[in-house]
N, C-alpha and C positions, 0 to 999 in steps of 0.2 A: 568355510561349507556352504553350499547356497541353498535356499530356503525351500526350494522344490525338493531335495534329496530327503531334509526332515518330513516334508509332507506326504511322504511315500507310504502307502497303507502297509501297516505291519504283517499280512500275510506275506508278502514280497520278501521277509527276513529270511535267510538260510535258518532253519529248524523250525520254523511256525507252521506254516499252511492253514487252510481254511478252517479245520477242526478249532486247532490251538487260537487262532486269530478270532474266532467267534467268542471263545471263553474268555480272551484277554480283553477284548472290547466289553464283554457283558459284567465281567466279574472285576475287573482293574482300571475300567475306562481308559484301555490303551488302544486307539486308532491307529495311531502312524509312530514313524521313527521318533518322531519329535516327541510324543506321549511317553514312548519308552523311556528315552535319553532322561524325561524328568519325572521318571517313576523311582524316587528317591527310597534309598535303605531307611527302615527307621530303628535301627541299632546295629551295632558290630560287634564281631566277637574277634578278640585279638588273637592273633596268631603269630605274634611277632616272635615266640619262643618256643624251640623244641626240646622236650623234657626227656631225661633218660629212666628207665625204667626204677631204676632203684631211689630216685628223689619223687616218685608219684606218693603222694598223700590220701590219708582217708577222709576227702572233705567233698565227695561227688562233683569237682571241678570239672571243665570241659579242657583238655590236655592234648595236645600235639606231640607225637611220638614218630621216631625213623627207627625202623627195624624190617625185619625179614619173617615172613611165615616157614616155619620148620616143619609142621605136621597139620593135616586136617582129618577130622573124625566126625563122625554123625552118632549122636547120643540119643536113646528112646528112653524116655519115662514118664509114665502115667498115659501112656496112648501118643504122647506128644513127643514130636522130635525136635533136637536143635542141632545146628552145625556148631563145631568147636575148632577153632584153629590156634595153634601154638605160634607166640608172637616173641621173637627175641630180638635185643639188642646185645651191646657187650658188657653191659651191667646187670642184665638179667633175662627173668621170664614173665609173660602175663598170657593170658587167654582172651580170643575175640570170641564175641558168640551172637549168632543169629538164631532167631525162631520164626523167621518167613522168606519165602524165594530160595529155599536152601539148593534147590537142583541148578539153577541158574547161577548163584552166587558160587556155590561148589567148583561148576565149569570155569569160571571166571578168574578164579585166585589162582595166581602162581608161585610156587617154592621156589625159598632162596632167591628172590629177587627184592630189593630194596623198597619199601612202601611208605608212604608218609599216611599216618593214621589219626584220624580225630574223631573225639567223643566225651562221653562223661564216663569218668573211670567209677568203676563200684571197686568194693573191699567185701569179699564173702568167702569164708571157710580158710581164713589165711592167705588167700593171694587176690591179686587185681584182676579184674576183668572188664572189659568194653562191649557193651553190647552195640551190634546194628553202628560199627565206627564208619566215618566217612573215609574212604581210601583212594589215593591216587598214587600211581606208580610214581617213585622218585623221579625219572628222568621228565615224565608229563608235568610234575609239580613245578619243576624248574623253568619249564619253558612255558607256562600258563600265565597270562595276564594277572591270574589272581593273586591277590596280593595278602600281605600278612595280617592286613586287618580284614577280616571277613565280612561283608556286608548282608544283614538280614533284612530280606524285603518283607512289604504288606503282603499279607496272603489271607486268602480266604477257605473256605474248607472247600468248596467246589473245586478249587485251582489244586489244592494238596490231592485231593480225591482223583482228579483227573490226570496227575503225573506231572502237573506244572508246579515242580517242586522249586525250593529258593536255588537250589543248584541248576535248576534249569533257565530260571531268569537270568541268574549270572552268565550260563553259557551265551544266553540269546544277547545279552550286555556286551560280552565281548565279542560276538559276532558283529554288532552294531559299531563298536568301535575298531574292529579292522577293516569293515565296510567304507567307513568314514576316513580312515587313517588318522583319525582324531584331529580332524581340521575342522573346528567349529568357529564360527564368525565372531569376532570379540562385538560386545553388546553394550560396552562402556566407551566414555573416553578416556584418551590418555591421561588427560589432568584429573580425573577422579581416578583412576588405577594408581598414579603415582602419589598422587595427595594421601589416601587412605591405605597405600603399600596394598595393592590388591593383588590375588593372583590374577594370572590372564584366564580368560573363558575356558578355553580347552583344559589348560591342566588344572582348572578347579573341578570341572567335570568329571575329567579322568581320575583324580584323587578323592571324589566321593563317592563314585563306583569301585574303584581300586587303591583305596589309599595306602602310600607307602609308608604312612608313619602316623602317630596320633599327630604330630603337629600340622604336618600336610593337611589331615582330614579336617582339622579345625579351620585352617585357614580357607581351605575350600568351602567349606560350609557356611563361613562368614561372607565370602563373596559371593554366595548364590542367595543367602538371604539377603543381602545388602540389595542385588541387584532387583530380587522379586519387590520389596519393599519400594525401591525406586521407581519402578516402572509404575507401580498401582498410586504412588503420591504424585507422578510425571502426570499420568492421566486427569488424575481428581483436581490438581493444583491447574493445569492447562484449561480444562473444564470451565473451572472459576474465572480465569480471565478472559477465556473466549468470551464466555458469558458476560464479563462483564464491557468486553470492546462490542460483541455483535448486538447482543439483546438490551436494547435502549429501554430506559425506564422514564415514568415520569418525574420531572425534575419538581421537586417541591422547595421552591426558594426562599419561604419566608415562614419565621415562625410567627403567627398571627394573634390575635385579639383572645382567641378563645384558648389557646396555649396559655398565654401570659394570665388572663384572669382565673383560670383553672391551677395554673402554678402559685401564684399569690394567695387566691381566695379561698380555694375550694380542697386544696389538698387535705384528705384526711389525716395524713401524718406527714412527719420529715422524712424525706427520702434517704437511705443509707448511701455510702460512698459507691457501692458497688451498684446500685440502681441508677444514681448519676452517670456513672460511666457508661454502662450500657446504653443509656437513652443518647448519650452524645454519641455513642458508636453507631447507632441507628440512625441520629440526625445526618450525620457525616454522609449515610449510604443514601439518604432519602435527596438529600441536596446534589449528590451527583448525576451524570447523566446515565448511570447503568441502572440497571432492575436491582433492586436489594435481595437477596439470598443468603438470608441470615438464620441461624440455630441459636435461639435463646435458652440455655441449660439453667435451672434454678432449682435448688432444692425444696421440697413442699413447705408451702407458709414463707417464701422468702420474697414475695411481694413481684409476682411475674404479670399479676393482672393489671396492675397500676401502671407497670410499663407499658403493656400493650394499649392502654386506655389511652396515654400520652402521645404514642406513636399516631394512633387512628386520629387524636385530634390534630396533631401536623396536616394528616392527608385533608381534613375538614376544612383548615384554616388555608391551604392551597386550592381549595373549590372541588373536591375528591371526596368520592363515598369509601367507606371501609366494611370489610366484614369479619367475622369471627367464626369459625368453623371447629367446631368440637365433636367428639366422637360418641357421646351419649347424651341422650336428652336431660338426664338428671344435671351433666355439667353443664349443657348450654343453656338452661334456665336458671341453674347459678349464675353465672356471667352476667347472663341478663339482669338478674335481680342485682348484681352488685354493681353493675357499671350504670345501670338506670338511677341507684341510689348515690353514687359519686356525680352524676351529670343534671340530678334534679334541680339545680338553678341555673344550669346553662343552656341556652337554647340548643339543645341537639336533639333530634327525633332518631329514637333507637326502636328497634323491631325485632320480635322471636319468631323463628320458622322452624319447625320441628314435624316430624311424622302425624303428630297429633294436632296440627294447628289444623282447624277447622277452613272449610272451603270458601265461606265468605271472607273470612279474615285475610286467607292467603292471595284472594283477587286485591282487595285494597293495598297487600303488601308491594304485589306486583306491581301495581299500576303507581305507588310511590316511589318504589325503587327507580321504574323507567322514567318517571317527569321530575325525578332529583329531590324530591321533598323528604326522602328518607335517608338519613345521614349514616347511620351505622344497621347492619344487620347481623343477628347473631343466630346460631341454627347449628343443625346437624348436617350431615349427607344430604337434607333437602336442599342447601345452599346451591348444590352442584346441578340440580335439576336443569333441563333443558330450558323450562318455561321462566326460570330466573333471570331477570335480565336487568342489568345496572346501566343506568345512565351514563356514568364514568367510575370505575371500580379504581380507586388509587393502591389501596393496599388491603392484602389479604393475610389474615393470621390465621396459623392453624394450630390447635391445641393437642397436645399429645400426640403429635405427629405420625410416630411409629404404626399409629391405629389404622392409618389410611396409607392404600397402595399408590403407586406413582401415577395411575390411569386418573384415579380420583384427584389428585392435587393437579392434573394436569389441565383438567376441564374448568379450572378457576382461571387458567390462563387465558382460555378462548372467551371470555365474558367481556372483552375489550378488544379495541386496536391493538394497543400496546398491552405486553403482560401488567398487571398490578405489581407491586412490590411485595414480596414475600417473607413475613416472619414466620418461621416453626417454633413451637415452644414446646419444652418436655420438661417434667417434673421427675422423671426417671433419670437421675445421673447417670452419665456414660463414661466411662473409664477414658482416660486420654488417649490411650493406644487405640482402642475402639472408635473413638471420635475423630481422630485422624486418617483412619483406615474407612469408615460407612459414610462419615460426613467431610470427608477432607476437600471436598468441592465447594462447600458451603462457608462462609465466616462464620466464626463461632463467638459468643457472648456469653458470660458466665457471670449470674449475680450469687457469690461465694459468701454472702454476709445475710445473718437472718436480720429482721427490723429490731430496734432496741426495745426493752420490757419485756422480749419473749424468754419464758423460762425454759430449762432442758427439759424434754418430757422422760420422767425417770420409768426406765422400762425392767420389768421383772419376769423371771419364766417359774412358772408353777405347775407340778404335776396335777393330775386328776384328784389325786387322794387330797389335796388342799382346797377343794370347794367351798367348804363351809366357811374355811377362813375369809376365801375371796368375797361370799357373799355379804360376810360380816362388813367386809372394808365396802362394798356396793350401797350397804344401807347408811355407814356412816357418810359416804359422799353425799348420796341424795339428801341426808338430813342437814349438809351444809347449804341445800339449794343447787347441788350440780347434777348433770345428764351425763348418760352411760351408754356405749356402744358395746353391743355383743355380736361378734362376726363368727358366722358360721363358713368353712368351705362350700363353693358349689363349683365341681369340676365336670365339664360337659359329659364325660364317657359315665358319669356313676350319678346323674343329675337324680334317679330315683332314691338312691340310698343318701344321698345329701340332703334332699328334700325330707326324705325322713328325720334326720338328723336334727335339720333346723326345726322342724315340726315338733319332735320330742322335746328338743332344748326350749321353744317358744313356752310348751305347756308347764314345764319345770321351774321355768323363770316365773310364771303365771303362778305357781303354787306357791314359791319362796317369798314372793311380792304380789299380793293379794289386791284386788280391787275392796274398798275404794281407795285404799293408803296411797296406793301407787297405779300409774297407768303404762301400759306396755305396748309399743307401737311395734309393727312387723313389716319388711318390706324383702322380697324377691323377685327375680328374675320371670317368675310365672303369674304375676300379678298385671291387671290392666294398667295401663300409664296413670289412667286418672286415679285409682285407688294407691297406687305408689305416691302421688304427689299429694294426696289427702293425707297419708301416713307421715310423710316426710315433713308436711307442713305443720301436722299438728306437734312433731318433734322441734322443731325450728321454733314453734312459740311457745314452747315449752309445758305444752298440755300433758306432756308424755314425758317419764324421766329415763325412759330404758327403751334404745331401740335394739331389736333383734332383727339383723338382715346377714344377707349373701354379701358378695364383695362386689354389689353392685353399687354400695358407697365407696369404693376404692378412689375414684375421683370424684371430685367435685361436690361433697357437702360440708359448709362451712358453718359450723354453730359452736360460737365461741363459748357458750356455756358448759358445752360437753368436755368432760376432762378426764374420763378414763375410757380408755378402748381395750376390751377384753376380744382376744382372737383364739376361738377354739380350735382345738386340732391343728395348732400354729404349726407342726412339722408337716402340714401338708401344701403350706404355702411356699413359695420362692421367696428370696430375700427381697427383691425390689417389690413384690407384693406387699409383704410386710411393712416395709420400710412406707411404702404409699397409705396404708391402712392405718400405720400408727400416726401420721401426717394430718389424720382428720381432727386429732385432739391436736392441745398445746397452742389453740388459736386465742385465747384470750388470755387475762393476766393470772391466771390461778393457775397453780402449781399442776401438771397433768401426769396421767400415769396409763403406761401399756402394761397388759399382763397375757403373758402367752402360756396358753394353757395346753399341755400335752399328756400323752400316756407316757409310760415308765418305758415303752419298746419304741428306742428312737435310732435311726441310721447314724453314720458317722457325719455323713453330709447335713442332715437334719441338726444335729449338735451343734456343728460349725455355725451352722444359721443362727441358731438360737443364741449361742454364746456371742456372737457379731452383734445381733441387735441389742442384747444386753451392755454389751461393752461401749456402744458408738452410736451415735446419731447423725452423724456424718454421711450423708448420702454418696458422696464420692468414694471413701472407705469402703462403704458397703458395695457398692457397685464393683471395685477391683475384686473384692473377696467373690460377689456373685460370678464376676468373670473366670476367676479361677476353678470355681465349684462347676459352671454350666458350660464353659467355653463358649467362645464368639458367637457361633452360629445360632445357638439357642436363645442365647441373651436378645439378638437383633429379631428374632423371629424369621419365618421362611422368606418373606418377601425381600429382605435385606441382605440375607447372608451370602448371597450369590458373590460380593467382591471379597468374600473371606475365605473363597477355598482356597487356600494357600498350600503349595506343593512343597515347601522344605521351610520355610519361614513359620514361627508360631508366635501369635500376639503376645501369649502370657510371658513367654521366656525372653522376648527379643526385642523386648520395648526400646531397648537402649538403641539397637540398631535402624529401627523404624524410625526416632527422631533425628538419627543422624542423614539416613535417606532421604526423609523429607526436605530437611536444611539444604540438602544438596541439589534436590528438584528445584527447590525453589530459587536457589542463588541460579542454577542453569537458564532457568526459564525469564531470570530477571536480566541477564546479561544477552541471551539469544532466544525471544519468544519463540519465533518461528522456527528455531533448530536450522539456521541456515549457514553457519559459521562451520567451515572446513572440519576443524577438530570434534565436531558433533555429529558428523555424519553415520558414526555406528549409531547412536542414540536415536537419530531422525530413521534408521532404516527399520531398527527393533519395534518403536513405537510405530511406525507406519503399520508392521505386520500386527502388531497387537490390536490396532482400533480400527483396521481395514473394515469391520461390519459395522461400526457406529454410525447412528445419525442423531438428529435434534433432540431426539428423546432423551438423550444421555445429558442433556442440558438441565433437564428438569431433575431438582435435588431428590 
C-alpha cells in the first residue's frame, strides 16, 4: 500500500465526515488513515466461545449467546419504562432489558430470527437477564470482519457522548481494511522477519485489530512492538554514527604534564575501578576525530566531579579551555570550591560566573576567556550568554543536564569554529530501558561503584507521633559533634502553604534547640543569593549544627560532617528527589542516617516510595521503581518525553523486546550504514518517511 493512501485525511473515510473528523482529531489525535491504523486497542474481550443459557453462572461475567427473541413487552414502574424481550435457545430462557432508546430499539428488533447477543449477565429474582446487550443478526455476525477476540479502543467522555463508541471505531477500522484490501507495505527486512520468526506487516495489523485467536494476537503485538522500538533505536543509533562521521571534534592527542602531575601527586583519593574505566572511555573519545557526546551516570557520591576534572585537564594539556555548566548557583559554587581545592598546587586558573557575579568581575572574566589566560570557567546559564566568548573551548561539561533545554545546550556549540566535546553528567540514575530510548544517541558511561570507606546510609520511616524520639536522636548526634539537615517540601503551586510549613518548622526547631547551646541556619528559595550563601557558609564551617531548608539543597551541598538528613512530609516527594536528598549525607567516614517523617495518611504509591527508600540505597533499583510508579513521560519531564509517545510498545513491560530491537538496529547499521543493500530497501523507505522532517538540531543530544 503506497504511503500517500495512508496520508489521506480521515474525513474521507466512509462513515467519518467533517464533524466526526473534527472530534477524532481533537480527542484521539487521529488526522489521517495512518493514525487510525495505528490507533491500537488497549484491551480485548474474548468472544471465542458461545454459551448456552443453561450454562450461565451467577458471576456477572460478559457472555456471548446465540438465540431468538420470542416476545417483547414494555413494563412501566415508578413512572419509568423499560423494554423487556424474552430470549430463548434450545436449553432455556432469559430476559433482555433496555432502559433507554426504547422506541427505536423496539422498532428494530426482529422476532424469531437468530441473533448473537453479548453483554454482562445478571441474576435477579431467580432468572438471568442482560441489560443493553450488544446484538447482531447471526447472518451479519458470520459475514463481518469482527473477530472472536473483541478489541476495546481507548476512548474519552467526549467521544462516547458524541456517539463515537467502540463499535463505531471498530466499523471505521473495518472500512479502512476493506478500502486498503489489507495491502500494507512491509517495513522490515526479510532477514529480520526470518530470524525472529515475525508475522508479516499486513497480518500483524489485521490480527491486532481483528484477532483470530489469542496466539495470533500475541504474535501480532510482538511484531508491532519490535518494529516501534526498532525504528526509534535505528534513528538514535544512526544519529550517533552520523554525529561521529560528520561532526568533527578537536583531537586531544596527548595526556600531558598537567594530567600526569595531578594523577601522581594531587589525587585526593585512589580512583575506583569504575572511575578508571570511565576516564579511559572518555580519553578514547577525546583522542578520536569525532566530537565526544557522552552521558556520565553515577549515583550520588560516586565521584563524578573528579572524572569531570581529569577530563578537563586533558583539554588543558592539549591547549584548550574547558567549562562546567550547572543548573543552580549553589551547585556551581560547590563545583568551583571543590575544583579550586583539588587544583591549588597546579598552575590552573579557574573562575566562577553566575547571575550574582559583579559587573567588574564579569569584565575581567570575559577578557581572560578571550585572551586565553583563563583555563576553566564554571557557572550557571550565565555561561551561554552571547557576551561570553572563549579563545578555544575544547570541552563543555553539563551537570544534571535534564534541567537544560536543547536550545540552551546548543548555544555551547556556537562558542567555537568546531563544537567542543560534550560530557553530560547526571546523579539521577536512569533505568536502562529509558536510557536506551531517551539517550540512545549518546554514548553512555556508568560509575556503578562507591568510593571505598563509604558506609551505607541507614534509612528509617517515622510517623509524626515519633517526633520526640527523633528530637532526642538529633541531640545525641549533635553531642557527638555531627550536623543535621531538616528539609521541608517546596512545591510551586502551594508555595505560601509550604513557606508557612517551613517557618513553623523553623520556629519549633528553635524552641526545641534553643540558643546559645544550639545554632540553627535556614535556607529557602525566597532569600537573596547573598543571604543564602551566608547561611550555607555558616553551616559548612560548623558554626550552626542544624540546617532547616527547602529542596534548594537537593543538589550540590557537600558537608562531610553532616550525618543526619530528616525529610519532613516525605510522602510529598518523588522517589528520585528523596534519593537525591539522602545523598547529601554519608559524605564523611561516620555512619549517616536518613529519617523520613510522614503523617499516618499515606497513599499506596507513597507507601511504595517509602518502603523502597528504606529497603535500598541503590539508585538504579530506585529509578526502576520510580519508572513503574510515574511512567516514562513524567520521569523525563516534558522537554524529553516526546521520544516516548509510544503507540503500542510499553517501556515498563517490553524491556526485553527493546533490547532485542536495539541489538538488531546496531547490527544492521554496522553492516549497512547507509541502508543501500537491496535487502534493506523496506527499512530504508520506512526510515525515510519517519525522518523526512528532521534537521541538524537532531544531532544535539
